[in-house]
C-alpha positions as CSV (number, residue, x, y, z in Angstrom):
1,M,96.0,148.0,-200.0
2,A,96.2,147.2,-196.4
3,R,93.3,147.8,-194.5
4,K,93.6,150.1,-191.3
5,K,93.5,147.9,-188.3
6,Q,90.8,149.1,-185.7
7,R,91.6,148.7,-182.1
8,G,88.7,148.9,-179.3
9,T,86.9,146.8,-176.8
10,C,85.6,143.4,-177.7
11,A,82.0,143.0,-177.6
12,L,82.1,139.4,-176.3
13,C,85.0,139.4,-173.9
14,L,85.0,143.0,-173.3
15,G,88.9,143.1,-173.5
16,E,90.2,146.6,-173.9
17,D,92.6,147.9,-176.5
18,R,92.3,144.6,-178.7
19,E,92.8,144.8,-182.5
20,L,88.9,144.2,-183.6
21,Q,88.3,141.9,-186.6
22,R,85.7,142.6,-189.4
23,S,83.0,140.4,-187.8
24,H,79.9,139.5,-190.3
25,L,76.7,140.3,-188.3
26,L,74.8,137.7,-190.1
27,G,76.5,134.3,-191.5
28,R,76.7,133.5,-195.0
29,A,74.1,130.5,-194.3
30,I,71.5,133.0,-193.0
31,Y,71.7,134.9,-196.5
32,S,71.2,131.9,-198.4
33,L,68.4,130.7,-196.2
34,N,66.9,134.4,-196.5
35,R,66.7,134.5,-200.4
36,E,63.4,133.8,-202.3
37,G,64.2,132.4,-205.5
38,K,67.2,134.4,-207.0
39,D,66.3,137.6,-205.5
40,D,69.4,139.0,-203.3
41,P,68.5,140.0,-199.8
42,V,67.5,143.7,-199.3
43,I,69.8,146.1,-196.9
44,V,67.9,148.9,-195.4
45,T,69.5,151.9,-193.9
46,P,68.1,155.4,-193.2
47,K,69.5,156.8,-196.3
48,E,68.6,153.7,-198.7
49,H,67.1,150.2,-199.3
50,T,68.5,148.2,-201.9
51,P,69.4,144.5,-202.8
52,T,72.8,143.5,-202.1
53,Q,75.0,140.3,-202.0
54,K,77.5,142.1,-199.6
55,Q,77.3,140.9,-196.0
56,I,77.2,143.2,-193.3
57,W,80.1,143.6,-191.1
58,H,81.4,145.5,-188.3
59,H,84.7,145.8,-186.0
60,L,83.1,143.8,-183.3
61,L,85.1,140.9,-181.8
62,C,88.8,140.3,-181.2
63,W,90.5,137.5,-183.1
64,D,90.3,135.1,-180.1
65,C,86.5,135.4,-179.9
66,E,85.8,135.7,-183.6
67,Q,87.4,132.1,-183.7
68,R,85.1,130.8,-180.9
69,V,82.1,132.2,-182.7
70,V,83.2,130.9,-186.2
71,H,85.0,127.8,-185.2
72,P,83.2,126.6,-181.8
73,A,83.9,123.3,-182.1
74,K,87.5,123.4,-182.9
75,L,88.2,125.2,-179.7
76,D,86.0,123.4,-177.5
77,T,88.1,120.1,-178.2
78,R,91.4,121.8,-177.8
79,G,93.4,120.7,-174.8
80,R,90.8,117.9,-174.1
81,V,92.5,115.2,-175.5
């Protein structure tokens, strides 16, 4: 099933009416660093607190800004060669 595209203001470039990506709020590396032994990280919300392997995400950044955050070295060298 295709996911519904969400449009809004990008939190980084402040571009309006942009297609927002599913931006992970904490990277996979943070999850692995945060584990103690084999326990999963705990997610805490007003309604629950439970161990989970799921990463927290939110429609936050446009595609261009998401790429800047995820692959900064690729974009920094583009056009400089």
